[in-house]
N, C-alpha and C positions, 0 to 999 in steps of 0.2 A: 504494499500500500504506500503509496506515495503523500508527504504531508506538506502543505503550504501553510506559512504563518508570516501573517502582515500585519505591520504597524501595529504590534500587539502592546498594551499599555497595562499596568496591575498598580495598582495602589493601596496601601495598607494605612490607613489613619493620614498623616503627613509624610508618610515615606512613599517615593515612587521606588517599587521592586522590579517593574519592566518599563523601560523607557524607548518604546519605539522598536519593538523586535521584528526582525523579517529574516526568515530562515525556511529554506526548501531541503526536505530531506527524500531522497529517491526510494524507491520499492527496493527492498531486500538490503537496502544500505544500513551499515551499524554507524552511529554516529553519538558521539561523547560531547556532554557539556561540561567544560572545564572550566574552574574558578575557584576563589576562595568565598569563605563563608559570606552570605549577603548579597552575593551577586546576582540572584534571580533564577538560579538554574534548577533548583528544585520546584518552585513556584511556576515555571515555565511548563514543568513535567507533569505539574497536578493538575493544570490548564489543559494538557491535551488528555489526560486522564480523565475528565469531569470531574475533578474534586475540588477544584478553583473555578472562578469565572473571571474572564478578563474586563478590564473596564471598557475597553474600545481596541478593535483591532478582528483581523479573520483567522478563522482556523478552520482549513479542509482538508480532508482525506480522499484522495481519489476523486478530488473534486465535488465531493458533500460536504455540506456545512455542518461542523461538528459541534458547532456552540448551539444549534438546535437539538442537541441530542442529550438525554440525560447520560450518565456514566454508564448505568448497566447495558443501555443500548451501543455503545461505541465498540464493545468486545476488546476490552485492553486487557494485557496482562500485564499484571503490576508486582515487582518485586521490591518490597523493602529491605531497609537496611537491617532491621531486626527481625526478620521473618515473617513475624505476625503468623506463626502456625498457630493452631488450634491444639492446644496441650492435651485436651480429653478426646483427641482423634488420632487414630495410628496413622502412619505415613500414607498407608495405601488410601484412609479416607480422607486425609487433608487434600493429597492430590485429586481425589474425585470429587471434592465440593463444588467447584464451579460448576460442573456438569449437574451435579445431584439436584442444585436449588433452582435449575432452571425452571420455566415456567412448564406445566405439564405438558403443553403442546408441543414445546421447543424439546423436552427432556429427552434425551436418549434412554433404551432400554437399559435394564440393570446389566445384562450381558455386554451391551455394547461399550458402556460405562467401564464395567471390570477390564474387557479387553483392551481397552485405552490405558487405562491405569498400568494396566501389566506392562503394555508397549513402552510406556515412561519409564517406568521402573527399571526396565531393562537398557533403554537408552541413555538413562542418567546413571546407570551403574551402581542402584541402588536398590536392586531387587531382595538383597537378604537383609533389608530394614523394612520390609514391606508392614511388618505387624508390629513395630515397635512405636513406641510415643515420643513426642519431641524432646521430653527431657531425658530419653535416653541416648540422643543423639549427638557428635561433635557439632561443632559451629558450622563447618565444612558441609557437613552431611544435613544438618539444616537448610543451609542454602541451597543445597539441590533439591531438597523436597520443595522449598519455596518456589523454585524456578518451574518444578514438573507441574504444581498447582495452576501457575500462571500459564503453563503450556499446553495444560490438558484442554481448555476452552477453544484452541487453535485460534488465538487473538491475531486482529488484523494488524497489531502494533504490540510490541513489547516494551515495556518502560521499566529501567533499573533503577534505583535511587541509592547509591553508595551502596552497590550489593555485596562489596567486601568489606566494608567499613569496620565491621565489628569483628574481622579476624586477623590473626597473626600475619607478617608479612610472608612466611614461607607459603601459609596454606593461600593467600590473596594470589602468589605467583603462579602457584598449581591451577587455581580455580579459573583465572583469567585466562589462561591458554586453553583450559576446558570449555569455558563459555565460548571462545570464539570459534570452538570446533562444532558447538551446538547451534549457534548461530548461521554458520555455513551450511550444516546438514540442514536445517528447518526452512533456509530462505527468509526467514521473518524480517521487517523493518524493525530496526530497534534503537532505541534511545537510552543512554545510561548518563546518569549523572555521577560526578566525581570530583574530587578535590586534587587526586593523585595523577601528578603528569605522565609518570612510567605507567600507571595503569590506562591512561588514555591515549596512549601513544601505541601501546602495544597491542591494544584491541581494536580501536576504532577505524574505520575506513577514513573518516574526517574528524576532526577535533575542533569544535565552537569553542572558543576562550570568551568568558563572559566576564564583566567588571560593573558593580554598581548598577545593574539593570540593562546595560547594554554590550551588544555582540562585538568584542574587539577584533576579533581575526577569527578566520575560518579556514583551515588547510590541514595540510599532512604535517605529520613530525617534523622533518627537517625543514620545511619552509618556516615555520613557527620559531624553531628553535634558533635558526640561521639569520632568517630577516622577521623579526619582530614588527608588527604595525605601528605599535602604538608605545610610549614610554611604560604604560600600565602591562601590557605585553611582555615587553623587554624585563622589566622588574619581576614580574610573576614567574617569569622562566629562568631567574637567578642572575639576572643582570643587576646586582646590587651596589654595585660600585659606579658612583656617577663623577665624571670630571668633565671640568671647564675646557672648551676647546675652541679653537678660533677657526673659521674656514675661508681659505682662500683658492678660487677656481675651482671648487670641490674636493680640495685637499685639506686635511684637518693637522693642526699644529697646537701643541700643549708644552706647558714648561716642565722638562723632564721628561718629556713622553718619546718614546719611538713609535710612531705610527705608519711606518713605513708598510705595514701588511694590510692596512685597511683601504679596500678601494676608494677611488673617487667616488663622490656622491652630488647627484644635480640637485645641489642645495644653495640657497644664496651666501654670499661671502657674508661674515661676521661672526658673533659670538653662537655656540651651539652646545650641545649637551652630549657628552660620549658614555652611552651607559654599557658596562662590560660586567662578566663574571669574574670571580678572583681567580678561577682557575685558566682564564684567559691573559692573566697578568702573569709576566716573565721579569722579576727585578734582575737587573745587569748591575754587579759592582761596577762603580765609576766613581771616582776620586771626586769630580768637579761636579756632580749630580745634587739636585736640591733636596730629593727623597731621603729618609733616613728610617732603617728600621727600629720600631721602638719596643716591639715585642715578637718573640719568637716561641713558637707551640709545635711541637709533633705530635701526632698520632700515630706514629709507627711509619705509616706510608708515606703521610704529606707533612709538608710544614707548613703552619699556618702563620702568615707574616703579616703583621699590622705596620703601616708605612705611614709617616709624616711627611707635610711639605709646608714649609712655613705660611704658605699664603692659601694654599686649596685645601687644607685638612687633611683628614685621615682618608685610606685606602686599604683592602686586604686583599693578600695574595694567598692561593694555595699552590705548592710547589711540591713536585716529587721529592721527596727525602734522600733518593740516590741520584738527584739530577746533577751535572757536572758541576754547576757553581753553587751547589747547597752549602758546601762548608763554608764558603765565603759569605753566606748569608746570616751573619750574626749581629746581635743588636747594636746599634749604633752605627752598624755600616752604611756609606752614602751607596745609593742606587739609583739607576735610571729605570723607568718603567717600560718595558717593550709590550706591548698591546697587539695578543696574537689575533684577536676578533672582537668585534664590538659592532654597537649602532648608532648611529650618530642622527640626533633630532635638533631641529632648529631650536635656538631659544626664544621661549614666550616672551616677549618684549613687555606685556602688558602686566606680569606677573612675575614673582622672583621663582626659580626653579624650585620644581618638585624635587625634594630629598629622597633617596632611598632609605630605607630602614632597616638596614642587616643586622642579622642576630649579634650579640656582642661575640669576642673572638673565642672566649670562652664556652658559650651555649652553642657555637658552630663546632668547637671539638667534641662536646658531648654529641651532638647529634650523629656524626659521623662514627661513633663507637657501636 
């Protein structure tokens, strides 16, 4: 089923949650809505499901106006983060639920329902769990049951809201590969919400990056990673270091910066913002350079360096601990910064530049362990 969303807005009280969303999803496509908390992605998913209604806009599925349909008439498969299984029902009965509660005129016979459930139990590799109750299952097993219940009704659209958010990292990795296989086998049109970049890029055909109720960028992993469309996307993708530069004929220049690796940009001359990831900064020992290493920490594989410039403030760099120049990168050492990759945006002349808010060096070190 193809999905067309146009000019969709939604407000809760004085808060604009969706600010003019335009999105087209093709039949059989798997699309991820990626963004931080409060970006509007779950609200958009609930509107597609019929659990929320927009203030304005259009939602069409195969050219049918779904805003005229109640939730139960949309035949949506919805998988929640916390499973929402019925604890008093067995796995078999949970999966059968959506079929068994249909109006009598539309309800399949008991033998048809039983056959469908058996088919899904084997397809999802949980046949041995059929007579257990949710309380007897692991988190990953419960999520498979929740997906089986959603698939049982043969949904026109499958929606997943942070489907693996309650699971640990190792199980999430295994399940998202498995989910991609399920999607390919069923050919469903699937939209899932996540704040996990790795999950979105590994699973989805396309990723929709959302921020503050708007779509900031739509594309594939490499394009979004290498060519963020806005400062928000760049920062969300890890470019937490902002450096002031000056553009001359499309080339950037900055004090103590080696920007020779950056391509020429079709931007006007003048001040600009360079957003860069800490791992794309290589400090090079240079006695005449204006940058100084003020903090040096190691997590075994990488050095985390805090760098200071007397006028430009602080920056952070991640350097492999066994890199050739690593031994010379000691606290107090003067360095110039070779920028391996980054994105340049024109300076907003009407307001001060937005500053990134990276984690503290200690927090970044802890998060990598």
